[in-house]
C-alpha positions, -999 to 999 in steps of 0.1 A, spaced: -597 -342 623 -607 -377 613 -634 -382 587 -650 -416 587 -680 -410 564 -709 -388 555 -716 -356 534 -697 -325 544 -704 -291 529 -671 -273 535 -639 -277 555 -616 -248 562 -580 -255 572 -562 -224 584 -537 -240 608 -508 -262 598 -511 -281 630 -545 -295 621 -544 -327 601 -574 -340 581 -576 -378 578 -598 -394 551 -605 -428 565 -636 -437 545 -640 -441 507 -676 -428 508 -668 -394 523 -682 -366 501 -671 -329 503 -697 -308 485 -681 -274 482 -645 -280 491 -616 -282 515 -604 -246 519 -567 -242 525 -565 -207 539 -532 -190 548 -514 -222 551 -504 -252 531 -486 -284 538 -493 -320 543 -525 -314 562 -547 -339 542 -539 -376 547 -557 -400 524 -561 -434 541 -589 -448 518 -594 -446 480 -622 -420 476 -654 -427 456 -660 -390 452 -637 -363 439 -621 -344 467 -624 -306 459 -595 -285 472 -597 -247 472 -567 -225 476 -579 -195 495 -553 -167 499 -523 -189 491 -504 -194 458 -489 -225 444 -454 -234 456 -428 -256 440 -422 -287 461 -452 -282 483 -474 -313 491 -511 -306 496 -522 -341 503 -503 -373 512 -511 -410 510 -516 -431 540 -502 -466 544 -510 -489 514 -526 -460 494 -513 -450 459 -526 -415 451 -540 -406 417 -544 -370 404 -580 -375 392 -591 -380 428 -587 -343 433 -602 -312 418 -582 -281 426 -592 -244 422 -584 -210 436 -608 -189 455 -591 -155 449 -570 -159 418 -578 -160 381 -556 -188 372 -559 -224 360 -544 -250 383 -531 -285 376 -524 -316 397 -498 -342 397 -486 -370 419 -449 -371 429 -435 -393 456 -472 -404 463 -480 -368 473 -504 -343 457 -486 -314 440 -506 -284 427 -492 -263 399 -505 -235 376 -507 -232 339 -492 -203 319 -522 -197 295 -544 -169 285 -553 -161 321 -517 -151 327 -506 -116 316 -472 -112 300 -457 -78 292 -423 -63 283 -406 -45 310 -394 -18 286 -419 5 270 -394 23 248 -386 16 212 -363 -13 206 -338 -6 178 -316 -30 157 -281 -33 171 -266 -62 152 -268 -84 183 -296 -103 200 -320 -80 218 -335 -94 250 -359 -70 267 -370 -80 302 -404 -97 306 -428 -94 335 -454 -122 342 -485 -117 363 -518 -133 372 -547 -115 387 -536 -85 366 -561 -57 372 -581 -79 395 -579 -77 432 -541 -77 440 -520 -89 411 -492 -115 416 -459 -112 398 -440 -143 390 -402 -146 394 -380 -153 364 -357 -182 371 -379 -198 397 -413 -196 381 -404 -193 345 -376 -189 320 -375 -166 289 -361 -175 255 -362 -154 223 -366 -159 186 -361 -137 156 -346 -111 180 -316 -98 159 -330 -84 127 -355 -56 124 -391 -69 124 -413 -88 148 -395 -107 175 -409 -131 201 -402 -136 238 -412 -171 248 -421 -176 285 -418 -212 296 -431 -222 331 -408 -239 355 -411 -251 391 -447 -249 400 -457 -235 367 -460 -252 333 -469 -243 297 -457 -214 275 -468 -179 268 -455 -157 240 -452 -120 237 -441 -102 205 -421 -70 202 -410 -49 173 -373 -43 165 -371 -10 147 -346 -4 119 -316 17 131 -319 52 116 -286 65 102 -286 100 89 -249 105 80 -231 73 73 -195 73 62 -185 63 27 -153 44 33 -130 41 2 -150 68 -17 -131 95 -35 -141 130 -45 -130 126 -81 -132 99 -107 -120 100 -143 -144 101 -173 -146 66 -189 -173 71 -215 -195 47 -194 -214 50 -162 -190 56 -133 -200 36 -102 -174 40 -75 -168 12 -50 -172 21 -13 -181 6 20 -209 22 40 -200 26 76 -219 33 108 -190 46 128 -166 17 130 -193 -8 119 -197 -20 83 -233 -17 71 -238 -49 50 -244 -40 13 -277 -60 14 -291 -34 38 -293 -7 13 -299 1 -24 -275 23 -44 -285 44 -74 -266 69 -94 -275 100 -114 -255 122 -138 -227 96 -136 -216 94 -172 -207 129 -184 -180 152 -169 -194 171 -141 -210 164 -107 -225 130 -101 -248 119 -73 -250 86 -53 -283 80 -36 -285 55 -7 -319 41 3 -326 14 28 -335 -21 16 -371 -32 20 -375 -50 54 -339 -43 62 -322 -35 95 -314 1 88 -333 33 80 -309 50 56 -316 78 32 -287 99 21 -267 112 -8 -231 118 -18 -216 137 -47 -184 131 -67 -168 148 -96 -162 131 -130 -132 149 -144 -118 150 -179 -97 120 -190 -62 122 -203 -61 106 -238 -33 83 -247 -7 92 -274 -5 61 -297 18 78 -322 36 111 -320 35 135 -349 66 143 -371 82 177 -376 95 188 -410 133 196 -410 144 233 -410 177 252 -412 188 275 -384 177 311 -383 180 332 -352 147 349 -360 129 316 -369 108 302 -340 91 268 -337 60 284 -352 77 282 -386 82 244 -382 54 223 -396 40 193 -376 20 164 -393 7 130 -384 2 116 -350 -25 94 -334 -43 98 -300 -66 72 -284 -96 79 -262 -110 60 -232 -127 33 -254 -97 28 -276 -110 49 -304 -89 75 -323 -99 110 -313 -94 141 -334 -77 173 -325 -47 195 -333 -10 193 -326 9 224 -317 43 233 -302 42 237 -264 62 269 -267 62 282 -303 83 312 -292 114 290 -288 141 294 -315 152 259 -324 189 252 -325 211 225 -341 222 210 -308 187 206 -294 166 179 -310 137 173 -285 108 197 -283 75 194 -265 43 193 -285 7 195 -272 -23 176 -285 -56 196 -281 -86 174 -286 -116 186 -305 -137 170 -277 -126 193 -249 -157 185 -230 -143 150 -221 -106 151 -227 -76 171 -214 -48 182 -236 -18 159 -235 19 166 -240 46 146 -258 82 151 -271 92 149 -307 125 154 -326 131 184 -349 161 182 -373 177 217 -375 206 220 -400 234 246 -397 230 279 -416 254 292 -442 271 325 -437 285 351 -462 317 371 -458 306 406 -469 338 424 -461 372 407 -465 397 407 -436 434 418 -440 467 401 -430 497 418 -415 530 416 -433 556 389 -427 593 384 -434 606 358 -457 612 326 -438 581 331 -417 550 310 -422 515 323 -425 510 318 -387 531 350 -383 506 370 -405 479 383 -382 444 385 -397 422 414 -387 390 431 -398 364 415 -421 327 412 -416 303 382 -419 265 381 -421 236 357 -423 208 366 -446 176 349 -433 143 364 -422 165 394 -413 201 400 -420 223 393 -389 260 401 -384 278 369 -373 307 372 -348 336 348 -352 373 344 -360 393 342 -392 423 318 -394 446 305 -421 435 272 -435 472 261 -436 493 283 -414 525 263 -421 529 277 -456 560 299 -460 554 325 -488 583 338 -509 590 375 -514 578 369 -550 543 359 -536 540 392 -518 505 408 -524 499 385 -554 494 349 -542 460 341 -526 459 320 -495 428 304 -480 413 319 -448 386 300 -428 359 319 -409 347 300 -378 315 315 -363 314 321 -326 281 301 -327 297 271 -344 267 250 -333 243 267 -356 264 282 -384 287 266 -410 322 279 -415 331 300 -446 363 302 -467 377 331 -486 412 340 -501 434 370 -494 471 380 -501 499 388 -477 529 412 -479 563 393 -476 595 413 -469 630 401 -475 646 383 -446 670 401 -423 705 388 -414 710 369 -382 719 389 -352 756 398 -349 754 391 -311 738 359 -298 730 351 -261 722 314 -258 712 293 -228 735 270 -209 725 239 -229 746 250 -259 781 236 -253 793 240 -289 787 266 -317 772 239 -340 745 232 -314 730 267 -320 704 267 -348 704 295 -374 674 307 -394 665 295 -429 695 282 -449 721 299 -427 748 276 -413 780 278 -394 813 276 -410 826 240 -407 858 252 -390 837 270 -363 809 244 -357 829 222 -333 842 252 -312 833 247 -275 816 275 -255 824 277 -218 795 282 -194 794 319 -187 819 327 -215 817 338 -252 832 329 -286 831 345 -322 820 323 -351 812 328 -388 777 322 -402 773 315 -440 741 315 -461 740 285 -485 705 288 -499 695 291 -536 674 322 -528 703 344 -519 686 373 -535 662 374 -505 690 383 -482 712 414 -478 744 395 -469 756 359 -471 785 358 -445 785 373 -410 808 373 -379 787 366 -348 796 368 -311 780 341 -290 775 344 -252 766 311 -232 747 314 -200 763 303 -167 754 270 -150 727 268 -124 731 243 -95 702 219 -94 684 210 -63 681 173 -72 707 151 -56 720 122 -78 738 91 -67 756 79 -99 792 86 -89 815 60 -74 809 55 -36 776 73 -36 745 57 -20 709 67 -23 689 71 10 662 45 19 630 48 39 650 42 71 687 50 63 705 83 51 725 86 18 753 105 1 753 120 -35 761 150 -57 743 178 -75 745 188 -112 738 218 -133 701 218 -138 706 229 -174 737 212 -189 742 184 -164 778 193 -152 787 182 -116 784 211 -93 790 196 -57 798 162 -42 794 146 -7 759 159 -3 742 143 28 706 132 24 686 121 54 664 89 54 633 94 32 606 79 56 579 55 44 555 65 17 523 47 26 497 38 0 460 45 5 457 11 22 432 -18 18 406 -32 41 419 -65 55 391 -70 79 358 -54 73 341 -37 102 307 -50 113 280 -35 134 295 -52 165 333 -52 158 359 -28 144 377 -35 112 413 -34 101 429 -14 73 465 -23 62 489 3 46 519 -7 26 550 15 19 553 19 -19 591 20 -16 602 -7 8 569 -27 11 568 -23 49 533 -26 64 512 -10 92 476 -13 103 449 10 115 415 4 131 382 10 112 353 21 133 322 -1 137 295 4 111 269 30 121 234 17 129 199 32 124 180 35 156 145 23 147 130 40 177 138 74 162 114 92 138 142 99 115 145 62 108 112 63 89 103 29 104 67 17 98 52 -15 113 21 -31 98 2 -64 97 -5 -65 135 -38 -82 141 -59 -88 173 -62 -125 182 -87 -148 198 -78 -166 230 -70 -203 224 -48 -212 253 -17 -210 231 8 -182 226 0 -159 197 24 -144 172 20 -119 143 26 -139 111 17 -110 89 41 -85 106 59 -63 81 86 -38 91 98 -12 66 124 16 66 109 40 41 102 19 10 126 -9 20 112 -40 36 134 -52 65 143 -89 69 134 -108 101 165 -121 120 187 -102 95 176 -66 102 154 -71 133 142 -97 158 108 -101 174 99 -112 209 65 -112 226 51 -104 261 18 -115 277 9 -131 244 -11 -160 257 -37 -148 282 -67 -126 274 -58 -89 274 -31 -67 260 -1 -84 244 31 -68 233 53 -72 202 89 -61 208 108 -54 176 146 -50 182 170 -37 155 198 -61 144 230 -55 124 224 -23 106 196 -14 129 195 -7 166 169 4 192 135 -12 198 98 -5 190 70 -19 211 35 -25 196 4 -40 212 -24 -62 202 -54 -75 220 -62 -111 228 -100 -115 233 -123 -144 241 -143 -157 212 -177 -140 216 -208 -155 202 -225 -130 178 -193 -110 171 -186 -105 134 -151 -105 119 -139 -98 84 -113 -122 68 -102 -113 33 -133 -103 14 -159 -121 37 -175 -115 70 -181 -142 96 -202 -142 127 -192 -165 156 -220 -189 165 -201 -213 187 -174 -195 207 -149 -223 214 -113 -216 207 -101 -252 205 -108 -257 168 -144 -269 174 -159 -234 174 -183 -225 147 -191 -195 125 -217 -184 100 -206 -167 68 -225 -134 71 -217 -116 38 -190 -100 18 -172 -66 12 -178 -68 -25 -205 -44 -38 -236 -60 -52 -228 -51 -88 -191 -60 -87 -184 -82 -117 -154 -96 -99 -177 -114 -75 -190 -141 -99 -180 -171 -80 -183 -180 -43 -167 -210 -25 -176 -215 11 -147 -233 27 -149 -259 55 -131 -237 80 -117 -202 84 -89 -189 107 -99 -158 127 -73 -144 150 -51 -176 149 -82 -197 158 -97 -221 133 -135 -222 132 -159 -245 113 -182 -227 88 -215 -243 97 -241 -219 83 -249 -192 59 -265 -162 76 -299 -147 66 -296 -121 38 -258 -129 35 -256 -127 -3 -290 -114 -14 -292 -93 -45 -256 -100 -57 -264 -98 -94 -229 -108 -108 -228 -141 -87 -230 -171 -110 -216 -201 -91 -217 -211 -54 -200 -240 -37 -213 -249 -1 -186 -264 21 -187 -298 40 -195 -284 74 -226 -262 65 -257 -274 83 -281 -245 76 -287 -218 50 -306 -188 63 -336 -170 50 -330 -148 19 -294 -160 18 -292 -158 -20 -324 -138 -26 -326 -121 -61 -292 -134 -73 -307 -135 -107 -276 -148 -125 -269 -176 -100 -269 -206 -123 -252 -234 -103 -250 -243 -66 -228 -272 -55 -236 -285 -20 -208 -307 -7 -221 -309 29 -238 -341 39 -250 -323 71 -275 -298 58 -306 -297 80 -324 -265 73 -330 -239 45 -346 -206 53 -375 -190 35 -368 -175 2 -331 -185 4 -330 -192 -34 -360 -170 -45 -352 -149 -76 -322 -169 -87 -318 -181 -123 -349 -199 -135 -330 -231 -144 -306 -230 -116 -288 -264 -111 -283 -278 -75 -256 -304 -73 -259 -324 -41 -245 -356 -26 -261 -387 -42 -272 -402 -10 -289 -370 0 -307 -362 -33 -343 -368 -21 -339 -352 13 -320 -322 0 -345 -316 -28 -372 -312 -2 -350 -289 19 -340 -268 -11 -376 -262 -21 -382 -245 13 -359 -218 -1 -383 -211 -30 -361 -217 -61 -377 -216 -95 -400 -245 -103 -377 -252 -133 -347 -257 -110 -326 -288 -119 -314 -312 -92 -284 -335 -97 
């Protein structure tokens, strides 16, 4: 169809094969050119129009890349030549010229309906939440048209991690342009029964409020401490205390729970033990009779506490040989303190005894000493709380004394009583007499042993002696002689006769079993050769037999010495030496026994194995610790370590093999994972969330919080480093997460590292004692709302000099005090 001029009310194009040529500038279309059921390059503009060309889409939708009008030769199309509309859709259309062709698009504005695909509640999960979005036009009018994500629009999200209002941002692509937002609510995650990790059931009384440290867990996930408030009740006195957990305002969790713990009595500290007064032993006297004084005991605040000391067992009878006895301190304040036990010394002296009935001595003959007088009878007692008879023995003080007949029953000799219990009782001395009879004559018949070869070799009692003429008379072995004994003492009156004839019989020889080699021609045997010798009388030494054959003795080996120590891989050598001839021989020593580390009996434990993040390199376990019971084993001394599949993503193995004293092997596994954006790791006392998941050293993380409790006084200073190593991969710390350190009341100083570019909202909210913040980074670009709200009123911000003006504006976005100081 060729148009060369005139006014036209309406043109309908329903067939792609029909072309409409505008060949005249004055052509006027009053209502429009209706494109019905077809679109394409049906309209060809060959002349610059003086009137706007109205185009109406009737029953067709806009399409990316479609051309609705094209320019003829020498014509440059302009978008204001055309007015486009839709006959059956509630949607605003737009025009543009591309490649000298008319393109028709649609606007994503209030006429476009956007809704979430999911109608259910959306709950905080710690990760980004991205509910699906549906986009329509003509919603609830005629037949609605649903657009396609990826070809008609893309969706991005903001504020879609933490509980609160999140936004889905729909941005048109292809034939569609503009943006359309839809908000959705992320509900706090309700936790009815969290786990109190590190929490104990009992704590000791301190005199102050007891506030146990713990980490609140949702399954295996740590609930950040800024997500809840902790309060305590009844947590000072001994008894049951209560911890109440309530969720933080505008937090990500809905938590309301309680936990109880017991505050138990404290054990006071003995600063000085008491002293016991010395006592003497009494079998009926118990510790209850021994006085205790002094002593000092300290309470939980270092104060002296009052109380009483008593014996741990006052029924014990103290003895001289035991000096240490247990005492118990019972505090007056038994509400807060337990009794404590200590050991003190008690000096117990021996008790004196009394001989209440003298013993008697048996009679002796002149010439005997007191040792021959047997003591019998006598009674000894101790008179203490009750009288006690003391068993023991009587003995002569000097039993070598030889009383005379004239001393008989007249002279007193000292007797010593020694108690059976000599530990606890002293000895006692008394004096008694002894009956002494006159000495009898020597026997008229003497039988002597073989050693006596002459009469003079035989000893006579007292002052009796042999007649000089008889003293040298020989006595044959097995024979007898007669000799005269004469008394030559001054006390002749103590004897009945002074000269006696005595017959003496000498015992026969006895052949000894020991062979001797002292005679001429005799030779002692050696370890390897026989010998010849003689035997002698075992009593008098006379030769009994000669030419006695003695076989070789054989070697006498010593206990040996180790000349090569055994190892765990080779046997050792022990060398023995003959103690007689010094000959030597060797024996093998078994290899040293090893402990098989794969057996339970070895008590081997392995710790320090950590999961790793994939970085294209092999991973090892640098913190690996192997112990056998309490003993830490040494790498390459006691064990070796090899790895399998320790480079690629997946399960890796650590193979620990025993060495030297240890054998066998243990295999442990760890996981190599890809760095995942949004995943949080704990390193030391701090948590980090991956924001850039590269494992080549250029990856980035946000410091997301700490495992310290909000009131922990140990957490007074925070230094954010430039980098952190997570699973063998180094990441740059480029941001501080929202709420990361809010409400940490003990925090006083913070240093921000060189790589930090942003500080999230509420990052240091209500850190009321935070007095100084040093910002080293020259890259800081954003500070979230209320990041510094509620910090110390005169907080000092130390920033790089060349960033002073810019950073002051940035920092003020975090709402610090108006009195804050900037340096």
